[in-house]
Structure formats: structure tokens, C-alpha cells
C-alpha positions as CSV (number, residue, x, y, z in Angstrom):
1,M,18.5,12.7,-6.2
2,S,18.7,13.3,-9.9
3,Q,21.4,10.7,-9.9
4,K,18.7,7.9,-8.7
5,K,16.2,8.0,-10.8
6,D,17.8,5.0,-12.7
7,V,17.4,3.0,-10.2
8,F,13.4,3.9,-9.7
9,K,11.8,0.6,-10.4
10,N,8.4,-1.5,-9.3
11,V,5.8,0.7,-10.5
12,K,3.4,1.2,-7.5
13,E,0.1,2.5,-8.9
14,N,-3.7,2.1,-8.7
15,N,-4.2,-1.0,-11.1
16,N,-7.9,0.6,-11.2
17,N,-10.0,-0.7,-13.7
18,N,-11.7,2.7,-14.5
19,I,-15.2,1.1,-13.9
20,D,-17.4,3.8,-15.0
21,E,-17.3,8.1,-16.0
22,N,-19.6,9.6,-14.5
23,N,-23.1,9.8,-16.8
24,E,-25.1,12.1,-17.7
25,N,-29.1,11.9,-17.3
26,N,-31.7,14.1,-18.4
27,S,-34.8,13.9,-16.8
28,T,-37.7,16.1,-17.7
29,S,-40.6,17.0,-15.1
30,E,-44.0,19.0,-16.0
31,N,-44.4,22.2,-14.2
32,G,-47.6,24.0,-12.8
33,T,-48.1,25.1,-16.3
34,G,-47.5,22.3,-18.1
35,N,-43.9,23.6,-19.5
36,K,-41.1,21.2,-19.3
37,R,-38.2,21.8,-17.1
38,K,-34.3,19.4,-17.8
39,R,-32.7,18.4,-14.2
40,N,-29.2,17.7,-15.4
41,Q,-28.0,14.5,-12.5
42,E,-24.6,12.8,-12.7
43,H,-24.4,9.4,-11.8
44,T,-21.7,6.7,-11.4
45,V,-22.8,3.7,-12.9
46,V,-21.2,0.4,-11.7
47,S,-22.7,-3.2,-12.1
48,I,-22.0,-6.1,-10.2
49,E,-20.4,-8.0,-12.8
50,E,-18.0,-5.4,-13.1
51,V,-17.4,-4.9,-9.5
52,A,-16.8,-8.8,-9.3
53,D,-14.2,-8.2,-12.1
54,N,-12.3,-5.5,-10.6
55,E,-12.3,-7.6,-6.9
56,N,-10.9,-10.7,-8.7
57,F,-8.1,-8.8,-10.6
58,L,-6.6,-7.5,-7.5
59,Y,-7.2,-10.5,-6.0
60,E,-5.1,-12.0,-8.4
61,E,-2.7,-9.4,-8.6
62,A,-1.7,-9.6,-4.7
63,R,-1.4,-13.4,-5.2
64,Y,1.2,-12.8,-8.1
65,Q,3.2,-10.2,-5.9
66,L,3.3,-12.5,-2.7
67,R,4.6,-15.5,-5.1
68,E,6.4,-12.4,-6.7
69,S,7.8,-12.4,-3.0
70,N,8.6,-15.6,-2.6
71,V,5.5,-15.9,0.0
72,D,4.3,-19.4,0.8
73,I,0.4,-18.2,0.5
74,E,-0.9,-21.8,1.4
75,T,0.7,-22.0,4.7
76,I,0.8,-19.3,7.2
77,A,3.6,-18.7,9.6
78,C,5.8,-15.9,11.1
79,T,9.1,-15.6,9.2
80,Y,10.6,-14.7,12.6
81,S,12.6,-18.2,13.0
82,E,14.5,-17.5,9.5
83,N,18.1,-15.3,9.3
84,P,16.1,-11.3,8.6
85,R,16.1,-11.5,4.4
86,S,14.4,-9.5,1.9
87,Q,10.8,-10.3,2.1
88,L,7.5,-8.3,1.7
89,I,6.5,-6.3,4.5
90,F,3.9,-4.9,6.6
91,T,2.7,-3.2,9.0
92,C,-0.6,-2.1,11.2
93,L,-1.6,1.6,11.7
94,D,-4.0,0.1,14.5
95,C,-1.5,-0.8,16.7
96,F,1.4,1.0,16.1
97,P,0.4,4.4,14.8
98,D,3.6,6.2,15.7
99,K,5.9,3.3,15.8
100,Y,8.1,1.7,13.7
101,V,7.1,-1.8,13.3
102,A,8.2,-4.6,11.2
103,L,5.5,-7.8,10.2
104,C,6.0,-10.6,8.0
105,Y,2.7,-11.9,5.8
106,G,2.1,-14.2,8.0
107,C,1.5,-11.7,10.5
108,S,-0.4,-9.0,8.8
109,V,-2.9,-11.8,8.0
110,D,-3.4,-13.4,11.3
111,C,-2.2,-11.4,14.3
112,H,-3.7,-8.6,12.4
113,L,-6.6,-9.7,11.3
114,Y,-9.1,-6.8,10.7
115,H,-6.9,-4.1,11.3
116,K,-5.3,-1.4,9.1
117,V,-2.7,-2.8,8.0
118,E,-0.3,-1.3,5.5
119,E,1.8,-3.2,2.9
120,L,5.3,-1.6,2.4
121,F,6.4,-4.3,-0.4
122,T,9.6,-5.4,0.0
123,K,12.3,-4.4,2.4
124,R,16.0,-5.5,2.4
125,Y,17.0,-8.0,5.5
126,T,14.2,-7.4,7.7
127,R,13.0,-9.2,10.9
128,C,9.6,-9.6,11.7
129,D,8.5,-7.4,14.5
130,C,5.3,-9.3,15.6
131,G,5.5,-10.0,19.7
132,T,9.4,-8.9,19.7
133,K,10.5,-6.3,22.3
134,K,9.4,-3.5,19.8
135,T,5.7,-5.0,20.4
136,P,5.8,-5.2,24.8
137,N,2.3,-5.2,24.7
138,Q,1.6,-8.1,22.2
139,K,2.4,-11.7,21.9
140,C,3.0,-13.2,18.4
141,S,0.4,-15.3,17.8
142,L,2.3,-17.7,15.2
143,D,5.6,-18.1,17.5
144,P,4.6,-17.3,20.7
145,E,7.7,-18.9,21.7
146,K,10.4,-16.0,19.7
147,P,12.7,-14.7,21.7
148,F,12.0,-11.3,23.9
149,T,14.4,-9.3,22.5
150,A,15.1,-6.1,19.7
151,N,15.7,-6.9,15.8
152,I,19.1,-4.2,15.7
153,G,19.7,-5.1,11.6
154,N,16.0,-3.9,11.2
155,K,15.8,-0.6,8.8
156,Y,13.3,2.1,9.4
157,N,12.1,5.1,7.2
158,H,8.8,6.8,7.3
159,N,6.7,4.0,5.3
160,Y,6.4,2.3,8.6
161,L,3.8,5.1,9.6
162,G,1.7,5.1,6.0
163,K,4.2,8.1,5.0
164,Y,5.7,7.8,1.2
165,C,8.0,9.8,-0.8
166,W,9.9,14.0,0.2
167,C,6.4,15.2,0.0
168,N,5.4,12.7,2.8
169,K,2.1,11.9,2.3
170,E,0.0,9.1,2.7
171,Y,-0.5,6.5,0.0
172,K,-4.1,6.6,-1.2
173,Y,-5.4,3.9,-3.8
174,E,-8.1,6.1,-4.7
175,D,-6.4,8.7,-5.8
176,N,-4.3,6.6,-9.2
177,V,-1.4,8.0,-8.6
178,V,2.0,6.7,-9.9
179,M,5.0,6.3,-7.4
180,Y,8.9,4.5,-8.2
181,Q,10.6,3.2,-5.4
182,C,14.2,3.7,-4.9
183,L,16.6,0.8,-4.9
184,N,18.6,2.8,-2.4
185,C,16.4,3.6,0.2
186,Q,13.6,1.2,-1.0
187,D,11.1,4.7,0.5
188,W,8.0,5.4,-2.4
189,F,7.9,8.1,-4.3
190,H,5.5,10.2,-6.4
191,S,6.0,10.7,-9.8
192,E,5.2,14.1,-10.0
193,C,7.7,14.7,-6.9
194,I,10.5,13.3,-8.7
195,E,10.0,15.2,-12.4
196,K,9.7,18.4,-10.0
197,D,13.0,17.3,-8.0
198,N,14.9,16.6,-11.2
199,N,13.5,20.1,-12.8
200,N,15.3,22.1,-9.7
201,N,18.1,20.0,-10.3
202,N,18.5,21.3,-13.6
203,N,17.5,24.6,-13.1
204,N,20.1,25.0,-10.0
205,K,23.0,23.6,-12.2
């Protein structure tokens, strides 16, 4: 893996604005004898303006990612009719918790609205599986007439199960971790795991 370190790109990281750090509030209260005692409490204080600013930031970031992936954010449509291509891919962990299923942006926000949808970022030469042989019990509402066949050209990995990296862990937004995408296999790797692998390779030389 150390030979691939130069192709790690496309940082996947938490863009959380680190809204506020914990604050300590010291309050005093009278006890029965008139002596004062201090009580320390930890609070996280967030204003409604900060929440709104963070939501707007995430919204604009999502729109930017979609534009960079050549997704028409004004028109919701399934991309199945197009040839397999590099595109932004999602999967639904509610409908397919143990299956490899690729969803285009349109199907992720229409056919699987309000579901637990996992964004997998850009995948090469991939076609939408929604309503195909991969999902026999589900029709695609955006393209209900698509052929009931399998997309044999699609390449899948554990990302479609919501797992990433050699450590095979889930990506949790709140963990504030940095991840890199390998341009060869297109899996995502934690920076700590990459550093650990490089150190192991150097020790074995």
C-alpha cells in the first residue's frame, strides 16, 4: 500500500465548524450553615445562528460536490439510460443492509427519500442498480421501464455496506477524522491507518 500513497486524494473529512467548546459554569449555592459551595457544570452552548450557519455551509458544500460530479441538481432523474460512467454514487443501508447496490443521485433523493442513504462519492464506470435485477422487490420510480437485468460492469467493495479502509469501519461524521480516497481501488482510508501501514512497511525493509 505504501506504493499507492501518491494517489491518495480527495480528502473526506468532517467540515464541522467546531461550533463551541465545552464551557464550565461555576455556580454557588447556600447550604444550611450559610457556607458557600461551588458546583462545576460542563455545558456545550450553541446559538441558533451558529446552527443555521453550519447547515448552510453543509448545504453549499453538498451543492458544490454535486456540481463537481456533473450532477444536474435542478433536474431529478435516474442515470440508468446513460452508459456506465464516473458519477456520484450512493447506497441505501435501510433497503440493502447486506447487499452491494449502487444508486445514482436521482434515485437516492427520490426512490430512497428519508432512508439511511450513504454517500460513496465518485465511482468509475458505474450504472444505477435501482429497479434492476439487483433489487427485485423494488421498482425505480424515476425509470420504471428500465430492463430487469444486472449491471455486470459495476465494481463493488465494502463501501456499499457502509464500511471503509483496511480497518473495515463505518464513517461517522461526528468523529472528525480525515480520510483519503485511493484513485486505484476508490476505497477510503483513514489517515492514521495509512500512516500505520507506511510505518510497518518501513520497518520491514
